[in-house]
SEFIBA-812416 format. One record per residue (C-alpha): residue number from 0; residue in one letter; z, y, x. Coordinates in steps of 0.1 Angstrom, whole numbers. Layout:
# SEFIBA-812416
<rec><i>NUM</i><aa>A</aa><c3>Z</c3><c2>Y</c2><c1>X</c1></rec>
...
This chain:
# SEFIBA-812416
<rec><i>0</i><aa>M</aa><c3>287</c3><c2>-975</c2><c1>-284</c1></rec>
<rec><i>1</i><aa>T</aa><c3>273</c3><c2>-938</c2><c1>-275</c1></rec>
<rec><i>2</i><aa>K</aa><c3>239</c3><c2>-930</c2><c1>-289</c1></rec>
<rec><i>3</i><aa>K</aa><c3>225</c3><c2>-937</c2><c1>-253</c1></rec>
<rec><i>4</i><aa>E</aa><c3>240</c3><c2>-972</c2><c1>-251</c1></rec>
<rec><i>5</i><aa>I</aa><c3>226</c3><c2>-980</c2><c1>-285</c1></rec>
<rec><i>6</i><aa>I</aa><c3>192</c3><c2>-971</c2><c1>-274</c1></rec>
<rec><i>7</i><aa>L</aa><c3>198</c3><c2>-989</c2><c1>-237</c1></rec>
<rec><i>8</i><aa>K</aa><c3>212</c3><c2>-1023</c2><c1>-262</c1></rec>
<rec><i>9</i><aa>I</aa><c3>199</c3><c2>-1025</c2><c1>-294</c1></rec>
<rec><i>10</i><aa>H</aa><c3>174</c3><c2>-1046</c2><c1>-293</c1></rec>
<rec><i>11</i><aa>L</aa><c3>199</c3><c2>-1066</c2><c1>-272</c1></rec>
<rec><i>12</i><aa>V</aa><c3>219</c3><c2>-1068</c2><c1>-304</c1></rec>
<rec><i>13</i><aa>I</aa><c3>191</c3><c2>-1077</c2><c1>-329</c1></rec>
<rec><i>14</i><aa>S</aa><c3>179</c3><c2>-1104</c2><c1>-304</c1></rec>
<rec><i>15</i><aa>V</aa><c3>213</c3><c2>-1121</c2><c1>-305</c1></rec>
<rec><i>16</i><aa>I</aa><c3>215</c3><c2>-1116</c2><c1>-342</c1></rec>
<rec><i>17</i><aa>I</aa><c3>180</c3><c2>-1133</c2><c1>-346</c1></rec>
<rec><i>18</i><aa>V</aa><c3>182</c3><c2>-1159</c2><c1>-318</c1></rec>
<rec><i>19</i><aa>F</aa><c3>215</c3><c2>-1174</c2><c1>-323</c1></rec>
<rec><i>20</i><aa>P</aa><c3>209</c3><c2>-1189</c2><c1>-355</c1></rec>
<rec><i>21</i><aa>V</aa><c3>177</c3><c2>-1197</c2><c1>-346</c1></rec>
<rec><i>22</i><aa>A</aa><c3>188</c3><c2>-1218</c2><c1>-324</c1></rec>
<rec><i>23</i><aa>I</aa><c3>213</c3><c2>-1238</c2><c1>-341</c1></rec>
<rec><i>24</i><aa>S</aa><c3>185</c3><c2>-1242</c2><c1>-365</c1></rec>
<rec><i>25</i><aa>Y</aa><c3>161</c3><c2>-1260</c2><c1>-339</c1></rec>
<rec><i>26</i><aa>G</aa><c3>187</c3><c2>-1278</c2><c1>-331</c1></rec>
<rec><i>27</i><aa>F</aa><c3>203</c3><c2>-1294</c2><c1>-360</c1></rec>
<rec><i>28</i><aa>F</aa><c3>183</c3><c2>-1284</c2><c1>-390</c1></rec>
<rec><i>29</i><aa>P</aa><c3>144</c3><c2>-1283</c2><c1>-379</c1></rec>
<rec><i>30</i><aa>D</aa><c3>135</c3><c2>-1286</c2><c1>-413</c1></rec>
<rec><i>31</i><aa>L</aa><c3>156</c3><c2>-1261</c2><c1>-432</c1></rec>
<rec><i>32</i><aa>E</aa><c3>139</c3><c2>-1233</c2><c1>-423</c1></rec>
<rec><i>33</i><aa>F</aa><c3>109</c3><c2>-1244</c2><c1>-402</c1></rec>
<rec><i>34</i><aa>E</aa><c3>79</c3><c2>-1273</c2><c1>-408</c1></rec>
<rec><i>35</i><aa>L</aa><c3>95</c3><c2>-1289</c2><c1>-382</c1></rec>
<rec><i>36</i><aa>F</aa><c3>100</c3><c2>-1327</c2><c1>-388</c1></rec>
<rec><i>37</i><aa>P</aa><c3>116</c3><c2>-1349</c2><c1>-359</c1></rec>
<rec><i>38</i><aa>K</aa><c3>112</c3><c2>-1382</c2><c1>-358</c1></rec>
<rec><i>39</i><aa>T</aa><c3>121</c3><c2>-1396</c2><c1>-325</c1></rec>
<rec><i>40</i><aa>I</aa><c3>153</c3><c2>-1393</c2><c1>-305</c1></rec>
<rec><i>41</i><aa>D</aa><c3>126</c3><c2>-1377</c2><c1>-280</c1></rec>
<rec><i>42</i><aa>E</aa><c3>119</c3><c2>-1350</c2><c1>-306</c1></rec>
<rec><i>43</i><aa>H</aa><c3>154</c3><c2>-1343</c2><c1>-317</c1></rec>
<rec><i>44</i><aa>N</aa><c3>166</c3><c2>-1341</c2><c1>-277</c1></rec>
<rec><i>45</i><aa>F</aa><c3>134</c3><c2>-1319</c2><c1>-273</c1></rec>
<rec><i>46</i><aa>Y</aa><c3>145</c3><c2>-1295</c2><c1>-299</c1></rec>
<rec><i>47</i><aa>K</aa><c3>180</c3><c2>-1295</c2><c1>-288</c1></rec>
<rec><i>48</i><aa>A</aa><c3>171</c3><c2>-1285</c2><c1>-253</c1></rec>
<rec><i>49</i><aa>I</aa><c3>153</c3><c2>-1253</c2><c1>-268</c1></rec>
<rec><i>50</i><aa>M</aa><c3>189</c3><c2>-1245</c2><c1>-288</c1></rec>
<rec><i>51</i><aa>G</aa><c3>205</c3><c2>-1248</c2><c1>-256</c1></rec>
<rec><i>52</i><aa>L</aa><c3>174</c3><c2>-1222</c2><c1>-238</c1></rec>
<rec><i>53</i><aa>Y</aa><c3>180</c3><c2>-1203</c2><c1>-266</c1></rec>
<rec><i>54</i><aa>I</aa><c3>215</c3><c2>-1199</c2><c1>-266</c1></rec>
<rec><i>55</i><aa>A</aa><c3>215</c3><c2>-1194</c2><c1>-228</c1></rec>
<rec><i>56</i><aa>C</aa><c3>197</c3><c2>-1165</c2><c1>-231</c1></rec>
<rec><i>57</i><aa>A</aa><c3>218</c3><c2>-1150</c2><c1>-265</c1></rec>
<rec><i>58</i><aa>F</aa><c3>248</c3><c2>-1158</c2><c1>-239</c1></rec>
<rec><i>59</i><aa>I</aa><c3>232</c3><c2>-1134</c2><c1>-209</c1></rec>
<rec><i>60</i><aa>W</aa><c3>220</c3><c2>-1108</c2><c1>-237</c1></rec>
<rec><i>61</i><aa>I</aa><c3>258</c3><c2>-1107</c2><c1>-249</c1></rec>
<rec><i>62</i><aa>L</aa><c3>273</c3><c2>-1099</c2><c1>-210</c1></rec>
<rec><i>63</i><aa>G</aa><c3>243</c3><c2>-1073</c2><c1>-208</c1></rec>
<rec><i>64</i><aa>I</aa><c3>258</c3><c2>-1059</c2><c1>-243</c1></rec>
<rec><i>65</i><aa>F</aa><c3>294</c3><c2>-1057</c2><c1>-233</c1></rec>
<rec><i>66</i><aa>K</aa><c3>291</c3><c2>-1060</c2><c1>-190</c1></rec>
<rec><i>67</i><aa>T</aa><c3>268</c3><c2>-1027</c2><c1>-179</c1></rec>
<rec><i>68</i><aa>N</aa><c3>263</c3><c2>-1049</c2><c1>-142</c1></rec>
<rec><i>69</i><aa>Y</aa><c3>249</c3><c2>-1076</c2><c1>-162</c1></rec>
<rec><i>70</i><aa>L</aa><c3>226</c3><c2>-1052</c2><c1>-185</c1></rec>
<rec><i>71</i><aa>K</aa><c3>194</c3><c2>-1049</c2><c1>-160</c1></rec>
<rec><i>72</i><aa>T</aa><c3>198</c3><c2>-1089</c2><c1>-162</c1></rec>
<rec><i>73</i><aa>A</aa><c3>197</c3><c2>-1088</c2><c1>-197</c1></rec>
<rec><i>74</i><aa>L</aa><c3>173</c3><c2>-1065</c2><c1>-206</c1></rec>
<rec><i>75</i><aa>I</aa><c3>147</c3><c2>-1087</c2><c1>-176</c1></rec>
<rec><i>76</i><aa>T</aa><c3>152</c3><c2>-1117</c2><c1>-197</c1></rec>
<rec><i>77</i><aa>N</aa><c3>149</c3><c2>-1101</c2><c1>-230</c1></rec>
<rec><i>78</i><aa>V</aa><c3>119</c3><c2>-1093</c2><c1>-223</c1></rec>
<rec><i>79</i><aa>V</aa><c3>105</c3><c2>-1121</c2><c1>-201</c1></rec>
<rec><i>80</i><aa>F</aa><c3>118</c3><c2>-1145</c2><c1>-236</c1></rec>
<rec><i>81</i><aa>M</aa><c3>104</c3><c2>-1124</c2><c1>-260</c1></rec>
<rec><i>82</i><aa>L</aa><c3>72</c3><c2>-1114</c2><c1>-245</c1></rec>
<rec><i>83</i><aa>G</aa><c3>67</c3><c2>-1149</c2><c1>-234</c1></rec>
<rec><i>84</i><aa>L</aa><c3>72</c3><c2>-1164</c2><c1>-268</c1></rec>
<rec><i>85</i><aa>G</aa><c3>52</c3><c2>-1136</c2><c1>-281</c1></rec>
<rec><i>86</i><aa>F</aa><c3>19</c3><c2>-1141</c2><c1>-261</c1></rec>
<rec><i>87</i><aa>G</aa><c3>24</c3><c2>-1182</c2><c1>-267</c1></rec>
<rec><i>88</i><aa>R</aa><c3>20</c3><c2>-1178</c2><c1>-303</c1></rec>
<rec><i>89</i><aa>I</aa><c3>-9</c3><c2>-1153</c2><c1>-300</c1></rec>
<rec><i>90</i><aa>T</aa><c3>-24</c3><c2>-1178</c2><c1>-279</c1></rec>
<rec><i>91</i><aa>S</aa><c3>-19</c3><c2>-1203</c2><c1>-303</c1></rec>
<rec><i>92</i><aa>M</aa><c3>-33</c3><c2>-1184</c2><c1>-333</c1></rec>
<rec><i>93</i><aa>L</aa><c3>-61</c3><c2>-1177</c2><c1>-312</c1></rec>
<rec><i>94</i><aa>I</aa><c3>-66</c3><c2>-1212</c2><c1>-307</c1></rec>
<rec><i>95</i><aa>D</aa><c3>-52</c3><c2>-1234</c2><c1>-333</c1></rec>
<rec><i>96</i><aa>G</aa><c3>-50</c3><c2>-1206</c2><c1>-363</c1></rec>
<rec><i>97</i><aa>L</aa><c3>-28</c3><c2>-1184</c2><c1>-385</c1></rec>
<rec><i>98</i><aa>P</aa><c3>7</c3><c2>-1202</c2><c1>-386</c1></rec>
<rec><i>99</i><aa>T</aa><c3>30</c3><c2>-1193</c2><c1>-420</c1></rec>
<rec><i>100</i><aa>Q</aa><c3>40</c3><c2>-1160</c2><c1>-424</c1></rec>
<rec><i>101</i><aa>G</aa><c3>72</c3><c2>-1164</c2><c1>-410</c1></rec>
<rec><i>102</i><aa>Y</aa><c3>56</c3><c2>-1174</c2><c1>-373</c1></rec>
<rec><i>103</i><aa>V</aa><c3>33</c3><c2>-1145</c2><c1>-379</c1></rec>
<rec><i>104</i><aa>I</aa><c3>63</c3><c2>-1119</c2><c1>-385</c1></rec>
<rec><i>105</i><aa>G</aa><c3>82</c3><c2>-1135</c2><c1>-355</c1></rec>
<rec><i>106</i><aa>T</aa><c3>54</c3><c2>-1128</c2><c1>-334</c1></rec>
<rec><i>107</i><aa>F</aa><c3>51</c3><c2>-1094</c2><c1>-341</c1></rec>
<rec><i>108</i><aa>L</aa><c3>91</c3><c2>-1086</c2><c1>-337</c1></rec>
<rec><i>109</i><aa>E</aa><c3>89</c3><c2>-1105</c2><c1>-307</c1></rec>
<rec><i>110</i><aa>L</aa><c3>61</c3><c2>-1086</c2><c1>-290</c1></rec>
<rec><i>111</i><aa>F</aa><c3>80</c3><c2>-1054</c2><c1>-305</c1></rec>
<rec><i>112</i><aa>L</aa><c3>113</c3><c2>-1067</c2><c1>-286</c1></rec>
<rec><i>113</i><aa>G</aa><c3>95</c3><c2>-1072</c2><c1>-255</c1></rec>
<rec><i>114</i><aa>C</aa><c3>80</c3><c2>-1038</c2><c1>-255</c1></rec>
<rec><i>115</i><aa>Y</aa><c3>108</c3><c2>-1019</c2><c1>-265</c1></rec>
<rec><i>116</i><aa>G</aa><c3>126</c3><c2>-1038</c2><c1>-236</c1></rec>
<rec><i>117</i><aa>I</aa><c3>100</c3><c2>-1023</c2><c1>-209</c1></rec>
<rec><i>118</i><aa>W</aa><c3>105</c3><c2>-992</c2><c1>-221</c1></rec>
<rec><i>119</i><aa>V</aa><c3>140</c3><c2>-992</c2><c1>-219</c1></rec>
<rec><i>120</i><aa>L</aa><c3>136</c3><c2>-1007</c2><c1>-182</c1></rec>
<rec><i>121</i><aa>V</aa><c3>113</c3><c2>-982</c2><c1>-174</c1></rec>
<rec><i>122</i><aa>S</aa><c3>130</c3><c2>-949</c2><c1>-191</c1></rec>
<rec><i>123</i><aa>Q</aa><c3>163</c3><c2>-962</c2><c1>-175</c1></rec>
<rec><i>124</i><aa>H</aa><c3>150</c3><c2>-968</c2><c1>-141</c1></rec>
<rec><i>125</i><aa>Q</aa><c3>132</c3><c2>-932</c2><c1>-141</c1></rec>
<rec><i>126</i><aa>R</aa><c3>164</c3><c2>-918</c2><c1>-148</c1></rec>
<rec><i>127</i><aa>T</aa><c3>181</c3><c2>-935</c2><c1>-123</c1></rec>
<rec><i>128</i><aa>A</aa><c3>156</c3><c2>-926</c2><c1>-99</c1></rec>
<rec><i>129</i><aa>N</aa><c3>159</c3><c2>-886</c2><c1>-108</c1></rec>
<rec><i>130</i><aa>T</aa><c3>193</c3><c2>-888</c2><c1>-106</c1></rec>
<rec><i>131</i><aa>K</aa><c3>196</c3><c2>-900</c2><c1>-71</c1></rec>
<rec><i>132</i><aa>T</aa><c3>166</c3><c2>-876</c2><c1>-63</c1></rec>
<rec><i>133</i><aa>N</aa><c3>187</c3><c2>-845</c2><c1>-75</c1></rec>
<rec><i>134</i><aa>E</aa><c3>218</c3><c2>-854</c2><c1>-60</c1></rec>
């Protein structure tokens, strides 16, 4: 990978490394790392649906890492995913109070990765626009 590719894709790599194991944990072991204790089939079904959503997003990011024509889609979905989680957690913190430290750290990381993705999208768009203007 070139330096430019690392700058464009590092947050996608980090996101996959974090999100995929979290997805498996939500789906099969919600009480292992998180204070989640599903009791009904509906609750188990809910967490497995979240697992599927997380894995689907991670799959898009993997496509963006390895296939240039999927990079923009991967960047946009990563920004929406991370900022959606981050702002949802901030809303919870304001309404419900502070969660455990892991969720607070997760909120910071989600917001960071989402903002990094915006920076990549904006800076990449400007480079593309400048290249087309100069041609």
